[in-house]
C-alpha positions, 0 to 999 in steps of 0.5 A: 426734403422728408424721405425714409421712415416718415415716408414709409409711414405716409403709404402705410397710413395711405393702404389704411385709410384706402383699405377702410374707405374700400371696407365702407364702399363695400358694406354701403354696397351690400347695404344697397341690396337690402335696404331702401333710403327714405324718398326726398318727397312725400311718397304717392299713395294707390288711389287717393291723390295727395294735395296741400287741401288733404293734408291740411284736412287730413291734420286737422281730422288726425288731431280731432278727438270729437271723431271718437264717440267721447270726444277725448280721444284722437288719432293722436292720442295712441300715434303722438306726434311730439313722441315718436309717434307713438304713446310709449305706453304697453298698450293703448288706454281708449274709450273709457280708459279701457286698455286695448290689447297690443302695443301701438306702432308708430305712425312715422314712415308707415306709410312704407308699410306693406300692411298696416297692424300688427296682424296686417288686417288692414291694406293701407293707410286709409283702412286702418284709419278706419278701423280704431275710430270703430273699435270699441276699445279705442273711439268706439265711433260709428261711420254715420255719426263722424260723417254727421259730426263733420257735415255738423261743422260748415269749415269741415264741410268747406274743407271736403270740398276743397279737399275732394273738389268735384265730388257729389258727396264729398264728406264721407268716411270714405274721404275721412280716412283717404285725408288722414292718410294724405297726412300721414303720409307726410309723416316720414323721418330722415335719419343719419342711416339714410344719409350714409346710404346716399353716400355720406361715410361720416353719417354713421360711427364706427359702432354703428357701422360695426352693428350693422354688419353685424345686423346683416351678418346675424341674418335680422335682415331677413326679416328687417329689411327695405325702407322701413327696415321692417313692416313687410313679411310674416313671421312667427314670434319665437321661429327657434324657441318661443319667448315665455307667455310674459312676453308672448301672450297665448291669448293673442294669436296674431295673425290667425286672427285675420286667416283662421289658418293654424300655420299663422298662429303667433305670427306677426307682420316684422315691426319697423325699425326706424326710430325704434329707439325712441319708441319703447316699450317693444314688441306686440306685448309692450313688455320689454322697455329696453331695446338692448333686451328686446335685441337679445330677445329677438336674437334667441328666439328668432335665431337662436343666437345667444347675444353678448353684451357686445354685439348688443351694444352695437347693434342697439348703436346701428338702431340709433342712427334709424332715428331720425328727424321728425317733421315739423307739425304745427297743431290746427285749429279746428272747426268749431261745433254748432248746435247740431253737432253730436254730443259727447257719450261715455258710451259705445256708439251701436248702429 
């Protein structure tokens, strides 16, 4: 039988383990007051019951470039489900190879955002789906031409009838948007952080837990909380100190374009941080390609803190725990066009 120093060491080790467990529990309790784990099922969306038929229709529409005037660009062009749900460009390329004005946000987990777009001009994903289709620098199409295109293909008509059963006019631009919304609502990415929130202590490394503690203590959580660690609320970019014009272009005044309120100049919706490690470049301007640099810029501009490399590395480690498992998406076989399908055009279509 072993006694003496070994027993004392065992007791000390037990006390250390217990203290470590208590700290982990305290951090989790604190985190659960500010964050929410992703649900295990597809979330409901307002005024749009989600069904398998609607999801499959929405998937086809999401990938179909014929929803653009040129027949070149689809929703997936800017929100590529194979590359983090965005296009990994500073600003997206659209109709006539034009550059859009802002960085493309990820489509993954976007159903949990309070509103869509950097300036929140769309209340939900259905409204958002209508925007790029009609934007001259993106898909450059019109609702009437989209509906004419869909009606020209019998398979699409059948799919709309199945997805919107009982409606007198199921092939409509509103239903086009609702179907895309239904598909996008399935694009959720459970991450190690969710497993940790749900009680798995081993899901986060010590560095990631230290980064989470700093994320909370420094006040990052004031803007980046909730299910999506952001996507809720609007805040000035440069609350303490405005970044240079290379990062915060003077010509883009953010939410001011929506509200025309002076207080909303250079105000943007808080960026959701899920999968941020794989969605470079960063900010609405897309000018920063390094996540650590982006973290340090945010610390200085929003918090007035000059963040050390060690602190930034720990926060980046925590942000890595938000990289989730991407949902498998099988590329759809889309209906064939017919003799009545509107032909692709290089010109912006104007009603």
